[in-house]
N, C-alpha and C positions, 0 to 999 in steps of 0.2 A: 607160333614160333619162328625164330628170325632166321637168315640165311645158312647163319653162322651152327645153328643146330639141326637144321634139314641137311648139311652137309656134313656133320656127326653121325648124324645119324643112318647115312647113308653109309660109310667108311664103316661105322662099329656094326652094320649088319653084315656086311663080308665078313669081318675078320672073327666074329664070332660065330659064324662060319665053319671055320677051316683052323681055331683055334681051341682046344679044351680049357674045361672054366680050371681057373686057378688063384693064385693070389690076385686084388685088385688090382689095377694100377690106374695111371696118373688121364688115361685116357677115356679110361671106362668111367672114371669117376666125374669127371667133366662131364661125358652125355646124361648122367645120372641127375648132372646139378643141375644141367640146360633142363631139363626134365620135372626140377621136385625144387627147387630154387626160389623160394617165398618174394626176394625184391625182383629177380627178372619177371615173373609172372605178373604183379604190380605194374614194374614199367609196361611190362607187354599190355596189360588191360589198359594203362593210361592215356599210351598210344593208339590202341582201338578206338579208345574215346576220344579221342581227341583227333583224329582222321574224319569222325562225323563232325565237326563244322565243318569240311570242307563241303559235304553234302547239306547241309545248313544252308551254308553261304549261292554257294549254286543251283538253290531252290529260290531264290527269289529273282533269276532270270526264267525259271518255269513259271506256266499257269496257274493258277492253283483254281481248281473245280470243284462246285459241293451241293451238294442238292440239301432243297429248307422247302419249308412244309409246315402249317401251323392251323387250327382248327377254336374257335371262338363262337362262345355264345353270350349273345347280348339279351339281359332283359331290362325292365322299366315298371314302375309301378309303384301306385299310391305308399307310406308306408302303414294306414292306417288304412283299412274299408271306409269309405267317404256313405255316408246314407241321408237322405232327407227327411223331412219329418211334417205330414201332412192331416188334415184333420177328414175322419169320413163327416161327409155330409150328410150321410143318412143314421150316424149312429152320435158323430159328434166324436166321438172316440179319437185320439193321437194315434197316429199310424207310421213308424218310423221305416222308411225302405233304402236298402244299399241298393244303391246308386254303381258304386263302384271297389271290385277286390282288393283287398291290399296285394302288397307285392307277391311272386309267384315265380317259379324257376319253370312252371311247365307253359305257356306262355314265352315264347322267348324269338330270336332272330338267328338261325345257326351261319354260321361262314368261315367255310374250308379254303384252303390254298396248299398249292405246292409246287416245286419247279428247277431248274437250277440253274447254278451262276458262275461265272467263269472270269476273273482275276487276272491281266498282263500288264507285266510292268514294262512298260515300253524304251524309256528312259528316263535310268540313274545312275550315275560315273558311282557316285557311294557307294550303290551296290559291286559295283564292273570292281571296284579297288577293296571293297573286302574279301570280295571273292582271293581274288590277288595275294589278299595281306595272311587268309587261309591258308592257300597253297605254299605260301612260301614259312610259314609255322607248322605246316605239315611235315617238311623239308626236313625243316629241323628239328623236329619230332621224333622222323627217322632214324637220322641220325643219331641222336641222342639214343636212339637203342641200341642202334647198334655198338655206338661204347659203351650199355652196360653190358654188354653179350662178349665185349674185349675186356668189363673190369671184373667178369664172372669166370673171364679165361684167367688170369690173375687173382681173385682170389681165391679161385680151386688151387692152383698150383700154391699158390703161399700156406693154403692150407695144408697142402700135401707134404708139402716139404718141411711143412713145420715138426708134424708128427715125425718124419722120418728125422729132422733134427735134435727134437726130442727124441726119440730111441738113439741113436748114436751116442747122444750128453748122456744119456742112462746107464748106456752097456761101458761108456768111460767110465762114469762112476764106479759102475760094480768093478770095473778091473781095480781101480783105487782101493775097494772099499776091502776086494779080498788080499791087495798087497799090504795094505795097511793091517789086514787083520795075519798076511804071514809072518811081517815085522816083528806087532807084537808078538806074537805065540814066540819067536829065535828072542825076543829082547829078555820074553820072563824067562826062559832056559838060559841064554845063559848070565839073567842075577845069578837065580839059583844056586849057580855053580860060582860068582864071585867075579864074573867075570866084565860088569858091566855095572853101575847103580841103579838105585833105585831111583832117581828122578829118568833115565832115561825107557824106564819103565812106564814111567810118567806122559812121561812126551808120546810115547808111540801109543799108549789109551789116547792120550788125548789125540793125534790121527786121527786114531779109526774108530774115534768116535763124531770128528766133522765129517769123515768122508762119509761115515751111514747115515748120520744126519743130513749131507748132502744128496744120500741116492734115494733117501726118504721123498722129498721134495719135489728132484726129476720125477721120479713116478708119479705124483699129481700133478706136475706139467702133463705128463707123456699125457691121462688121461685126458683133464684140458685141451689139450691139442685132437684126440678121437675126437669129443664130441662137439669142436670146432667144423669139423669134415663133418662128422653125421650131422652136423645143423643146417649144410649145402642140398645136401643127398636125400635126408630123411633115412637114412640107413648107415647103419653099422660098419665101418673098416676093420674088423681086426686084425687081419692079415696085408700088406700091402708090400705092394713089389720096391727095394728100395735104390740107390743109383751104384750105377757101375764104379770101380775104380779106376777103369780105365778110362773114366768119362774125361773130356778135353778142356782142360782152362787154355782160352786164346784172349789176346785183342777182339774191341769190336769192328768187323768188318769195316773199310773203311776209314775217313775221315769226318771229323767233325763237324768239318762243310757238307761233304755230303751226305750227314746224318741231318745237317740243320733246313738241308733241301729236301729231304724226305719229308720230316715236320712240315713245313712249309705247306705241299702236295699234298698227306696225307691228314694231319692232322683232324681226325675229328672233334672235339671242341672247337678248331678253328672254322671248321664249316658250319657248326651249328648255330653261331657267333653271328657267320656271314646268311646263313639262311633269314635270322631273328632279326637282324638290323633290315635285312630287304623287307621284310613283313612289318616292321615300325614306321619305315617307310612310305611302305603300299598302305598302310594306315592312317598315316597324316594326309596323304593324296585323295584317303576317301575322309577326311574331317572337312578337308576345303570344297570338298565337292557337297558339304551339307546346307549348304547355302544358293544351290544348283536348283537351276526350275527339271521341275519330274513332270511325267510323262506318263499313265496311266489308262490303258483301256479295260472296260469288263461291259458285261451283256446278261443278262437273264431272260429266262423263260416259267410265265407262272401261269398257272389253271386255276380259274377262280370261281369257287361258288358261295354265291349269294341266297340265302334265302326272303324270298320278297315281301316290304311292309306291309300286314294287312288295315285297310282303314276304311270304313264306313262299309265292310264288303265288298273293298275290290283294292286288289295287289298290286304294288308300288313296286317299282324295280325287281330282284331277284335272277336266278340264272346262272348259267353259266358262261364265262369267259374266258378268252386263251390272252395273255398281255406278252409281250414281247419289251428288252431294251437294251437300247448301246450304247456308250458315252466312252469319251475320249476327256481325261480329268488331269488338266495343267494344275501344278500347287508350284509355286514361289515364295519360297521360306522369306521372309522380314524380318523377324523378331520374335527371338523366343526366351524372353527374361533372361537371354544373356549366355545360355547351351551351348549354343554352336560356335561362341568363340573358345568359350571353358575349354571344349572339346578339344580344340584345335591346339591350341595352347598344350595340353595334356600330352597330345599326340608328339608334338613335337619336343617334348620334353622326353619321351619315350625313346624316340629315337636320338638326344642324343645322350643315354643312356645308354642306347644299345650299338653304337659310337664307341663309348667310354668303356662296354666290355668287352669291345673286336679288341681292344688294342691293348685291356690288361690280358685278357687270351691268348694274346700274342707276345709280351713280353713273358707274361707265362711258360708260353710254352719252349720260348728262347732259352730262359732260366734251368728248366726242366732235363729241358733234350742235352744240353752243358752237362746238366749233376749224371744227369743217368749215364752219358758218355763217360765222362769219368768216374763213376765208382764202376762201372765195368772193366775197366784198365786199370783201376786200385786194386778191385778186387781180385787181379794176376797176378798182384805183382804182392799183398799180402798172402795170399796160396802157395809162393812160392818162398819165399820167405819163412810163412809157418813151415814148411817142410823142414826150412834147414835151419830152424829151429827145433821144431823135433828131433833130427838127427843130434843139434846138439847137447839138448836137454837128454836124450839116450846115453852120448859120450861120456857126459858129466855124472848121473847117476852111476851108472857101471862102475867111473874111477871113483865116486866119493864111496860107493858101498864094499868095493876093496880094499879103500883106505880102511874104510874102519875095520871093518875088520885084522887086519894085521894095526889099526891102533893108533891111525893118523890121523881119521874123522870118527866124529863121531855121531851120536844116532842125532842131534837138531838136522847137521850139517845132512843125514840125508835125507833127514822126511823134503827139507826142503828142496831136494832135489828129484824128491817123485812128485813132491808141488810142482814143480815147476813141467814137468815131463809131463804130466795129465793137462795140465793148466795151458802146454801147447798141444798136445790130440785136440782137447773140449777146442780149442781155436780154431783149429783146421777144419774139420769137423763143419762148424758154423762158417768158416767163410768158404766152402763150397759151396752149400746149402746158397750163401746168400747172393755168390755168382751166377749161380742158377736164375733167383728171384730179380736179380737187378737185370740179366740181360732178356730177361721175358717186360719188366717195367718199359726199359729200352725202348723196345720194338714197341710198347705200346701207344705211350710218350709219342712216338714217329705216327703211329694213326694205323703201322703194318701189322700187327699184331692178328696171326688168324687159328683157324685149327693146325692147320700143316706144324705152327710151335711144336703144337702140345707132340704130334704125329709121331716128328724128330725126337724129340725131347724123350717121348716115352720107351724108343728104342735099345736109350741107355739105361737101362731100370731092368732090374732082374728080381725075382723072387730070393729074397732073404735065402739063408743058409743051404 
């Protein structure tokens, strides 16, 4: 697990030791996500697998040592037995006499040997540059893994506040449904005594039916949001803490130039792209070195045992012996079918691709940091304006209802005023959660999003009710 997960684990242990179990908060859910999110665990496994490339590249500088041994048995003989035909001088009978048996595995020569061998590269620039490329790639992978941890913070916060967004929307819908039902009931009573026309009842019924339908849809949306949060942690979270009403809505700290400077210095995307460019350049150096001479050392020691060859009752050769071998091998590649030039050209294109990727990432970072900074400040204005619209909508509804009681306003105007009020309430709640997420996203783009931001945000949560 990465540094973020370890940091949060230490903090969580201290918090759990002093805090009784209550509704799940953002910080505890993030800890569970760091332990159970499949995407982060997949990223960690890929990162660790990629780290092995560094060890594999380093091995080309180290000696290779191995044991060897073999045993053989050699036999030879005619395919068929050899016979000689003679005539018995006494009886005159023909006699066939075997003078050589056919091939058999029983008579043979056994040879055995075993030993130890060592090989060591002395000069190989391609291996050196491959090792440097692997180290740069490993650094890029480490940065990408850290970016995945930051992305999990954002995904967890998004899922968490999407639940709160859906909860508040459902609560507002229920209030609207209750108000619509109350209005329908009052309209029916007034229609029964002849104070309003039947069309007012129809309008009120339509408004209630629409509110009820919206509530049903919002209940389904809320369930989907809960399941999205569960997908991150592998656990259900039916009761989570809500955002306090006095949560501060302020502009982004500092100027846009300050945020752009922070992004240039801390962006994980830029850092990863820079390491990838270094890796591709080192790979190009390695391909340029493929045509250079290489020098290798090899040595071996062997113990050899052979069976003597027996001919005409005399043993020839055989016995046990020890053998050693030390050698230096110089290899100068001259021509290998054009593969070396092709690999070099491919490496040059990879450097070009890495350069363009860095340029694209830089431009995209500039665009993203500006948009994120602007969105946060826009959210502040939207929330302030929405608060004013709620006040205006409430005043209009009060005046319209009063007018309806004295006959200067009709039911349609009342329903429209009520609809505007609840729309403003939903917009306000949605804008608050959008502001929270946009503030976190601004820090993520700048590369400075940390668990401390979640801890600070967690202080503004409280148990519902």
